[in-house]
C-alpha positions in Angstrom: 106.1 45.9 108.5 104.4 47.8 105.7 102.7 50.1 108.3 106.1 50.7 110.0 107.8 51.5 106.7 105.0 53.9 105.7 105.0 55.6 109.1 108.8 55.9 109.1 108.9 57.4 105.6 106.2 59.9 106.6 107.9 60.9 109.8 111.4 61.0 108.2 110.3 63.4 105.4 112.1 66.7 105.5 108.9 68.7 105.9 107.5 66.4 108.7 107.4 68.1 112.1 109.4 66.3 114.7 107.7 64.7 117.7 108.8 66.5 120.8 110.5 64.4 123.5 109.8 64.7 127.2 112.7 66.7 128.7 113.5 68.4 125.3 114.7 67.3 121.9 112.9 65.2 119.4 111.8 61.5 119.3 113.8 59.8 116.5 111.6 59.2 113.5 112.1 55.4 113.7 110.9 55.3 117.3 107.9 57.5 116.5 107.2 55.2 113.5 107.3 52.1 115.8 104.7 53.7 118.1 102.5 54.9 115.3 102.6 51.6 113.4 101.6 49.7 116.6 98.6 51.9 117.2 97.3 51.7 113.6 93.8 50.3 113.2 94.6 48.0 110.3 92.9 44.9 111.8 89.4 46.5 111.5 89.9 46.7 107.7 90.6 42.9 107.7 87.4 42.3 109.5 85.4 44.4 107.1 86.9 42.5 104.2 86.1 39.1 105.8 82.5 40.3 106.5 82.2 41.3 102.8 82.7 37.7 101.7 79.4 36.6 100.1 77.3 34.2 102.1 76.6 32.2 99.0 78.6 31.3 95.9 77.1 32.3 92.5 75.5 28.9 92.1 73.6 29.3 95.4 75.6 27.0 97.6 77.0 28.3 100.9 80.4 29.9 100.5 82.9 27.4 101.8 84.4 28.2 105.2 83.1 31.8 105.3 82.1 31.5 109.0 85.6 30.1 109.8 87.3 33.0 107.9 85.1 35.6 109.8 85.8 33.9 113.2 89.5 33.7 112.6 89.7 37.3 111.5 87.6 38.4 114.5 90.0 36.5 116.8 93.0 38.1 115.1 91.4 41.6 115.6 90.8 40.9 119.3 94.3 39.5 119.7 95.8 42.5 117.9 94.0 44.9 120.1 95.0 43.0 123.3 98.6 43.0 122.1 98.5 46.8 121.4 96.9 47.3 124.8 99.7 45.3 126.5 102.6 46.7 124.6 101.7 50.4 124.0 102.5 51.7 127.6 106.0 50.2 127.4 106.6 51.7 124.0 105.5 55.1 125.1 107.9 54.9 128.1 110.6 53.9 125.6 109.9 56.7 123.1 109.0 59.3 125.8 107.0 61.7 123.6 106.2 65.1 125.2 102.9 65.9 126.6 100.8 69.1 126.3 102.8 70.8 129.0 106.1 70.6 127.1 104.4 71.9 124.0 103.0 74.9 125.9 106.4 75.5 127.4 108.0 75.5 123.9 105.4 77.9 122.6 106.0 80.2 125.6 109.7 80.1 125.0 109.2 80.9 121.3 106.9 83.9 122.1 109.4 85.2 124.7 112.3 85.0 122.2 110.1 86.8 119.6 109.1 89.5 122.0 112.7 90.0 123.2 113.8 90.8 119.6 113.6 94.4 118.4 110.1 95.2 117.0 111.8 97.1 114.1 113.7 94.0 113.1 111.3 91.0 112.7 114.1 89.1 110.9 116.1 89.1 114.1 113.2 87.3 115.8 113.1 84.8 113.0 116.8 84.1 113.2 116.5 83.6 117.0 113.5 81.3 116.6 115.4 79.2 113.9 118.4 79.0 116.2 116.1 77.6 119.0 114.6 75.2 116.5 118.0 74.0 115.3 119.0 73.5 119.0 115.9 71.3 119.4 114.6 73.6 122.2 111.4 74.4 120.3 109.4 72.5 117.7 107.9 73.7 114.4 104.6 74.6 115.9 106.2 76.7 118.6 108.5 78.4 116.0 105.4 79.2 113.9 103.7 80.7 116.9 106.8 82.8 117.7 107.0 84.0 114.1 103.4 85.0 114.2 103.9 86.9 117.4 106.9 88.7 115.9 105.0 89.6 112.8 102.0 90.9 114.8 104.4 92.9 117.0 106.1 94.4 113.9 102.8 95.2 112.3 101.5 96.9 115.5 104.7 99.0 115.6 104.2 100.1 112.0 100.6 101.1 112.7 101.5 102.9 115.9 104.4 104.9 114.2 102.2 107.1 111.9 99.7 107.7 114.7 102.5 108.8 117.1 103.9 111.2 114.4 100.5 112.7 113.6 99.8 113.7 117.3 102.9 115.8 117.7 
């Protein structure tokens, strides 16, 4: 539960980028947190702690039940991984996060929107990209790529303008 709460708080933060959903939109932060918390490698830490138990007590006698603790933690680690292996495919079908193809399509749409705007008005490109982002048609990374393309296009137009004037 702690892992879920931390994952949800991180994904629900205002500055956190949304997880794109297959077919458009965003995966709700609580669904993304559920998938993220399931895949966390917290059980390995428990095994490391169990293995760090001393083999002997300070008086030289064997540490009571150390082998049992290590064995139980190892079984819990294996069971946890088997549970993750069995449940994760169903959770991914439930959350339906987007794959690389959707991310590439969003970036292409953002760059197209940025190039369709007037090169002399980069703010128009930014407004169009923000509108696409608000409509959940593109994500933050795609919006950033579109803004970068618009800024480069505006800078190229600025550089080309004095050169064109000097030739005439």
